[in-house]
C-alpha positions, 0 to 999 in steps of 0.5 A: 574433475567431473561436475558431479564429483565437485558437487559431492566434494562441496556437499561434504565440505558443507555437511562436515561443519553443520553448525557453522553452515547453519549459522552462515546461512542465517543472514541469507535466510533473514534477508530473503525472508524480510524482502519477501515479507515486505514485497508481499505486504506491499503488493497486498496493500496496493491491491487493497487500495486499488480495490477500495478506489474502484469500489467508490464508483465508476467513471468518477471525476473529483474536483477540489479547490486549490492548484496542484504544484509540482509533480503528479505526486503532489497533493492539492493545496486543500488536502494539506489543511489549507482552507480554500474557498474558491469552490462555490455554488456558481461552479456547481450550477455551471457543471450541472449544465454540461451534458457529458456529466450524468450527476454530481454531488458537492460535499463539505466535511468536518469533525465533531462529538456525537452524543447519544444518552450517556455515550459519545464519540468523535466522528467525521461528518459529511454534508452532501446531496442525495446523489452522493450515495449513488456516486460514491457507492454508499448503500443504505442497509437500514432505513433510507437516505435523505431526499432533496426535500431534506436538503432544501428544508434543512432537515436535521436527519443523519445516515450513519456508518455500521460501526458507529451504529454499533458503538452508540446503540449496541443491539438497539434499533438506531432508526428514529433515535435522536443524537446530538452533533455539536449540540444540534439534535439529529434524527437517525434515518438510515444505517450504511452497509459495512464498507471498511476503511477507505482508500484515503484512510477514512473509516467509512463505517464511522461516517455521519452523512447529513444534508448539505444545507445543515452541514454548511449553515448550521455546523460549519458556517460556510458557503463553499465546498470542500470537493465535488464528486462527478459521475460521467455519462457512460457514452463519453470518454472520461478524458473528454469529460475531464477536459469539459469540466476544466473548461467550465471551471476556468470559465466560471473562475475567469481563468485564461492562463492554465498556469493560474488554475485554482482547482485540481481535477482528477479522474479515478484513473489518476487516483489509482495511478497516484496511489499505485506510485506511492505504494510502489515507492514505499515498497521499494524503499522498505525492500531496499532497507531489508536488502541490507541484511542480504549484504551483511549475510553475504559478507558473513558467508565470505568471512566463513569461507575464508576461515574454511580455506585457512582450516583446509589448507592441507587438504587444498595442498594435497589436492593440488599435489595430486594434480587438481587444477586451480579452476577445480579448487575455485569450482569446489569452494564456489559450489560450497558458497552457492550451496549455502546461499541457495539453501538459505534462499529456499528456507528464507523464501518459505519462511517469508511466504509463511509469515506473509500469509500469517500476517495477511490472515491476522490483518483480514480477520482481526485487523478490520480489513476484510478486503485484505488478500494474501499476495506473493508477487512473482518478482519476489520469487525471482528476486529470491532465486537471483539474489541467492545465486548472485550472493553465492557467486560474488561473496564466494569468489574471493575465498575460492580464488584465495584457496586456488592461489595456495602453493602445494608445498606451502600448503602441505607444510601449513600447521 
C-alpha cells in the first residue's frame, strides 16, 4: 500500500465518525492549550520581573542584615520577618570610604496610616537619604526631592507615589498639603512619576519616602538600617566591588570566619538570577500539572481507537483477506491516531496562544501592569508539536497492534 493510500484511508476512518473524533481530540486540545497558556504567562511574568529589576538602576549592589543559609534560593533572615539590628551607622561610614563605590543610600521601612482631611489609607514608608532617588531610579514628576539639610534637620517632609497622590487628593494639587503619618504632620513636597508594582511585589506608586532621621527616630524608634543600596563606580567590575564590600563589612563586624557572616550581599545580577530561577521553577511546576490533561487525553484516544478496532473488525478481516499486511493495518490505525492528536494539537496551540494574548491584554490594560507584554516562547510551540506527535504514536500503537493481530477468518465471522 502506498503512503498516500494509507493517509486517505486513515482520513476516511476519522471523518466517518466526526462527533466521536471531535470528542476524542478534546482532551488533547485542552491539554495543549493549558500548557501553552501557562508557558506564555510564565515567560511574560519572568520578562516583567527582569525589566522591573533592571529598571531599578545600574551597577547596583544590595546589603541586608542577616546571613543567607542554604542554597542561592534561600532568603536572607531579615526578609523572613526577623528583626536584625546589625546594619548600623558605622557600617555606612566605612562603606563611604571605599573608592569603588559611587554612592550609597541606607534605608528603613515601615507601615502606617496616612491621613488627609477625611481620607486615610494604609501606606508603606521608606526613610532614606537624597541619593536614594538616583540609585533606585525614582524620578520626581512634581515638586522636588528632599535634601541633605532635610535629613540632618529632621524635616517632616514627604515624597509620595502617583497613585497615592490620586487616592488622597484626587484632582487637587498635593504639593504643600499637610498629611499625618502616625499622627505626625508631614508636608508633601514631591510626587513620584508612575512606576507600577516593583519586582518584589511592592506598589511603588503608593510609597511614601521621607528623610532617614525622621523615619528612624520619630516613626520607628530605631538606630539600625533595614538595607543599603549601593551603586558601583562604572569603571570597576561589579564582582570586584562586591568583594570589597564583603571585606569592609567583615572588618566592621570583626568577622574572621566567612561562615559567620551576619549580612547578605547581592548584586543586581544575583537578584535577576534568583528571580529567574523562581519563575522558571514555578512555570515548570504549573506546566507539569497542566500536562496531566495530556496524559488523560492520550488515554482517551487509545480507548476510542480500541473501540474503533472492535467496530471495524470485519473491515480489518476483509482487508487482510485481500492481502493487506500487518504493518499496513498498523500504519492505517497509527495514522488515524496521529491525525487526531496533530489536529487537536493545532487547535490547542491556536486556542492557547489566543487565550494568552487576551490575558496579556487584560493584565496590561486593566490589571495595572503597564509593563506586561505578551510572550510565546518558541519552546512552547516545539513542545506542542512534539507532544502531539508522541501522543499519537504512543497511545495509537497498542490499538494498531491489536487490529493487526486479527485473524482474517475470525474477523470476517465477527458480529
